[in-house]
C-alpha positions, 0 to 999 in steps of 0.5 A, a space after each residue: 499500500 505504502 510503495 503504491 501510494 507513492 507511485 500514485 503520488 509520482 503520477 500526480 507530480 507528473 500531471 501538475 508538471 505537465 499543467 504547469 503548476 507551481 503549487 506544492 503537493 504536500 503543503 502542511 502534510 508531513 510524509 510521516 502522517 500520510 505514511 501513517 494514514 496510508 498504513 491505517 487504511 491498508 490494515 482495514 483493506 483486504 490484501 488482494 485489494 491492496 495488491 490491486 490498487 499497488 498494481 494499478 498505481 505503478 501501471 499508471 506510473 509506467 504509462 505516464 513515463 512512456 508518454 512523458 516529454 523528456 524535456 519536463 524531466 528538467 523541470 524544478 519542482 516546488 521543492 527544488 528537486 527536478 521532476 526526475 528526482 521526484 520521480 525516482 524518489 517516489 518510484 525506483 529509488 523508494 522501491 529499492 530502498 525498501 527492498 533492501 530493508 526487506 532483504 536485510 531483515 530476511 537475511 538476518 539471523 533468527 533471534 532466539 
């Protein structure tokens, strides 16, 4: 659910950039608060639904990336990052970060 939310967020950032929007998307909302809300909702949602939502978010991101004008990747976002950096932070870098965390947990010796 967490990664699906942030993939969807990347899609929203792409859309706002294509429209030329300068507004900050998370004004007044702490990332930890967003993550807590996503987790709370996911806990009350069947796993199959969470998985379908994540898959749809990732598919939407891939579709948007395929259609994206490459010139927009260098556009500065309100937080100072470029669109390219924002997409990577919400998408591939985010997946990689959590995959590494999961691998570390799974590879750690069991504590008795």
